[in-house]
Structure formats: structure tokens, C-alpha cells
N, C-alpha and C positions, 0 to 999 in steps of 0.2 A: 623508562616515567616517564609521562607527557612533562614535555618544557615546561610549560604554563601553569602545572603544578610542585615540578623540581624548583623553577623564580620561588614563589608563592614558600613556600618551604625556608629557602635560605633565607629571603626577609626576613621571615620571624626570627630564625636563628641568628641571624647578625644583630636584629635586635635587642633580642634577650642578652647576647655577649657583651652588645654597647653600653646596655643597660647595669650588667652586671659589673662590667668593666669601669664604671662611671665610680658607680656605692663604693667598689673594694679600693678604688685607690683614694677616693675622698675620707675613708677609714682610715687612712694609714697616721698611726701618730706612735710616739712611744710607747704609749699604754694605750695598744689599738681598741678602736672603737667599735660597738659593734655594728652592723647594717641600720637596728633600729636607731642606735643616738643619731646616725650620719642623718636616716631620714627627718628628724625632729631637728636637730640643727637646720638642716635646709628649708624644713616649714618654720622654721622662729620660735619652735617650742624647747631649744635644744639649752644646758646648761650655757654658762660663759663661756667657758671653758671650751668645750664643745662645738662651739660657735668662733672662736676663734681659730680653733684647729683647720674646721669642717669649712667655712667662708672665709677666712683672711688665710690664711697658709695654703691647704690644698685644693683650693678652688679654682684660684690663678692658672695651676700647673695644668688639673686636669682640662678645665676649659680649653687653655692654649694646647694642650697636648691633641684635644680633639679635633679640633683645624689643623694640625701639623701632619697627624696621620691622615687626614682625609687629603692635605695636598698633595703627600709625597705618593700618597696610592694612584691617583688619578694623573698625576706628572709622569709616574714609571708606566702605566697604562699605553698614555699619549704617547712618547717615545717608542713605546713598544709597536705603534702605529704605524707612527711618523715615517721610521727605520727598516719598517716589517722585520722589527728582531727582535724575539721575544727576551733578548741578555739586557736588551737597552734600558735603560734608569739611570735618575739625578745621580746615583751616588759609582756606577759603574762606568760611566762618562763623563764623569770627573765636575758636576755642578757642584756637591757637597762641598767636595776639596776647593774648588773656585769661589764660591761663596767664605767657608770655611777661614781662606786667604784675606779675604777683604775685612770680610770681621776681625780676625785677628789684627788687621793694619788698624781698625778704626780703637781695640782696645789699646792699642801701644803706644798710636800718636793723637793727641787730644789739641782739635781743632778750636783754637780761640771762638769764642760766640755762639757754634754751633751743638749743640748737646748729642750724647753720646746715642741718644735714642733714634737720633734720626741718622748721624753719618754711618750706623753701622748696618743698618739695613740698606743705605747707601751704595757704600761700599760692596757687600755682598751682591748686590746685584749686579753691579757693573765688572765686578769679579766671574761671576757667573754666568753671564750674561758674555765677556767675554771667552769664558772657558768653552763656554757651547759653539760659538762660532769657530774656536781655535780646533776644537776636535772635528767637526763639519768638515771645515778647510781642509787639515788634515787627510781626511779619510775620503774625501771626494779624488774620485777620478774620472776619465772620459766615461765611462760606462757606469758610473753610478756611486753611490756609496754601498762599498762590500763592507760585509757582517764582521770580518777579521779584521780589515783595517780601523776599522770604526771602533771597537771592542779596544784592540792594542791602543789605537791612539787614546783615546778614553784611559787606559790603566797608564798609558806614561806619562800623561797629564798629570792625572790626578796624585800620581806615587810624587812628581816634582813639586807641585803647591804642598802637600804633606811633608816633604821632605824644608820646604819653606817655612810651613808654619814650626816645624820642630825648632827649626834656626832659630825661630824669633823667641820660640819660649827658654830656649835656652841664654839668649842674650837678654830676656826682661828683668825688668828690676822683679824684685819676690812679691811687692803686692799685685803685680801684673799676673804673674806667671800662672796664679792656678787659677787664674779667671780663664786663660788659654789652653791652661790642659783641662780643666775641666768641660770648657766649651767644645775643644776638638774632639771629645770623644763623646760626646751627647748628654744634655742636661736639661730635661724638664722645671727645675728646681728653680732655675735664674729669672723666669721670666714676672714680671708685675703685669698688673692692669694698664697701665701709661706702654708697656708694650704692644701687648694685647690690638691696644687701640691703631697704632701701626700698622699692623701688621695681618689682622684678619679680615679689613675688607678688601686687602689685594687679593687675599687667597681667595674669599668669598666671589669675587670679580672675575677672578683668574678662570678658578673652577666652571663657575656658569660660562664662560667664554669656549672652556673645552668640551664640556659636557653638551653644549649647543651644537658644535664641529662633530659631532660623533659620527653624524651622517658622511660628512666628507672623508673621514679619517676612514671609517668603512668601504668608500670607492678606491682610496688610496692603498690600503692595503693589497688591492688588486692589480697596481702596478701603473704610474701615472699617466701611461697612456690610455689608460680605460678611466681615471678620473677625469682628464681632459675630455674625453668621448662625452662623458656626462656632465660638460660644463663646467668643469671645478677648475679655478685660477688655483692650480696645483702647487706655482713657487710661490704666494703667496700665502697660499692657507697655510702652507708648512713654515715659512717664515714667520708672521701672525702667531703658531702655534709654539714655536721654538721660542719666541722673545717674552711669550705669556707664560709658558712651564719654565723658564727662568726666572721671572718677576716670582710667579709663584714660590719657588724651590728656596729664593734670595728671603721671602717672606718670611717660610718658613722655620730656615736654619738659622735666619741671622741672628736670633737669641737661644733660640739650644743648641746649635752646635751640627757637627756633622751625625747623620743619623742613616745608618745604611739597611737594605734587606727591605724595608717595607713596598718602596717602588717597585722592586724585582719580584718579588715573593707573591704582593696581595694581589693584582691585574693576574698573573701568572696563574694563580690559585681558581679564580672565576673563567680562564680564558678556559682550562682544564675540564671543568665543569659545566660550562654554558655556552663554549664557544666563541667563536673571534667579536661578535657584533659589540661593538663601541658603546652601543646605545645604550646597551646591558650591562657591559666591564666598566665605565667610567662611572656610574653613581656608586654600582656597588663596592668599588675600591675604595670612593672614598666613606663608606660605613666600613669595609673590614678596616682600612686603615688607621680609621682613628680608634677601631674597637683592640685591634692587635696592639698599639704602641700603649693604651692605656695596662692592657693586661700585662706587657712587656716592664712599666713605670713602676710596677706594683710590684712585680716579681725581682727587680733592680732594688727597693727599697725594704723587702724582706729580712735578706740581712742585713740590714743598717746597726741593729744593736750587737753583731759580731763584729762588719768590716767595715762598716760605713757604707753611705748608698753608693751602689755602684753609678757607672755613666750607661743611661739606658743603649748607647751606642753598641756597649758590650752587651750585652742582654739581646736586642735585638738581632745581631752578627749569629749569636751561641743558638738562639730560637729558630732563627732563619735557615741560617745556612744549612743546617741537617737535615730540614722539612724539605727544603729548597730540593736539596738532591734526592731524595726519598720520594720527592712526586715526579720526577724529571726521571729517576729509574722506573717507577709504576705504572707512568701515563704519558711517558713522551711519546705515546704511536697515536694520543687521543688528541693532542693539540693542534689547535685549527690553524695553521700558517699555513 
């Protein structure tokens, strides 16, 4: 199939998937709403009760979920390109765990005169950036960053921080323990418009910066020497993208918790379909990540009347991991690395 036609079909499918995911997730309620009732509520023609459910309760969760999914999808694609490693992602490299630890500390320790809506993303960013620097330092050798060492360092640091968060959960007062537990497993339902006003501008600016550097990432994937021959300041570009990625991941997970596999699966799917060109991969990963997280959030809520709302991180892992294994087994020879 001609590449231009394939791109057009993918964009159309992504648009349809994203719109359906938004409407379905907005429709969730103990009494399930029809898509028509959701549309009427959005247009201001719905009943008072439907307006409260759709616009008051579900809309903040869905709106922020779009940006969280986009953020994780794009940062996953950027990290795969920076480290020339198809397994790199915010989750596997420990960034999500680092941000989780920072946010858990913010929940546990109250700072006088500073609201938690400010402290939580700030500490999440500090720990996220520190985690990235630690993992990068541990995996760097004279010959560069080795794939195996990078992944092992990420897994080790992630396990350590997860253990610390578990310990904090164990010693936390009962009123804070539930927040940390739900937060550590991922939950879009905890956000409000005040959280969105803090996080979304950072995510949008960060995604713009990362997409703007797509051409530089294409050159860096061919090797640092090749990129420098093309006039790219590899060290500064890499440092910039690591810092921006940390900002974006911290802003995305600071209020919703650790959500895995989106940054791993979504960019990888598009690389399998379209090749390694980051000028296509990164924008598509934003749309794909948004659609994927909203579909998982809707699935997490379907069983609420029987089991309660599942943490979204559980659903993304249950859906993402088998699908990723399937893609690797069927398409591994087609990945453009």
C-alpha cells in the first residue's frame, strides 16, 4: 500500500477511535448514558442530572486523560529515539516510579502555606528528572549507553522506588494510605480542573518542543557522529529532550499515578506500521496514546458495579503487555531500527 494512503487511513482510524473513546468514557455512570444523552449534555440540551454526570464528573477525567495519554505516547517515542532502543519508555526507565515517589512524599508531608496542587507536581518533576539522570549515569560507559545496561538500570531503580512507595503506604495514616494506593496504581478519577490548569500547559509546551525536534531525533537515531556531521549539537539536544521529557512525564503522572505500557506500546505500533520517521511517529503517538488511555479507562469502569473501579494502570498492563508481545512475535523483523 502506498505510504501516503496508509498514513491517511491511520489518521482517519485514529480520529474515529479517539472520538468514540471520548464519548464512551463521558457516558460512564451507574445508570449508563446513551451517546445521544452524552451529546445533548455537551451541547447544553441535557437534563440537570446528565449535565452533572457528563460535564461535572466525567469531563475533567476525560479531558485530562487525553493529555496524559498524549504525553506518555510522545515521551515514549522520544526516549526510544534518544537511546536508539525500542524498549525505552517512561515506565521501564523508572521515570514513572520516580515521579510516583515524589508525589507520594507530597501526599505524606504537608508543607505549610504551599498547596498540595503545587507541591505534588513539583516534587514529581524533581524525582522524575533525578531518576532519569541516575539511570542514564548508571548505564553510560566509555562506548556509550548500552541497551542491556539501560534497561537493567531502569528496572533496578524503578523497583527500588516502588519499594519505598510501598513502605510509605504501609506507614501512612489511614486517611492518606488510600490516596497513595490508588495513586500508585493509576487513577484518572482523582483530578479536578485546578490540577488540569497546572499540568496541561506544561504537557502541551513539552509536546510541541519534542515534536519540533523530530528531525534532530531522526539524525540521532543514525548515530551521534552522523548527527554531528549534520550540524546537530547532540549533547545539548539530548539534554534538552531528557529534561523536557521529565517535565512532561511528571506533569502527566503527578495527579493520576503511574500508568505503564502506553509509552512503550503506542510508538512501537506506529514504527511497525510506518517506519522510524519521528516526524510521523510523535504526532501520531499523541493521538494514539490519548485514544488508548481513554479506552482503558472506560474498560476499568465497566465492572464498577461488581468490583469497583479498577486502577487504570492495571488495565493498560493487561491490554498492553499481551498486545506488545503479539506485535513482537509477528512483526519484529519489520521494525525500522
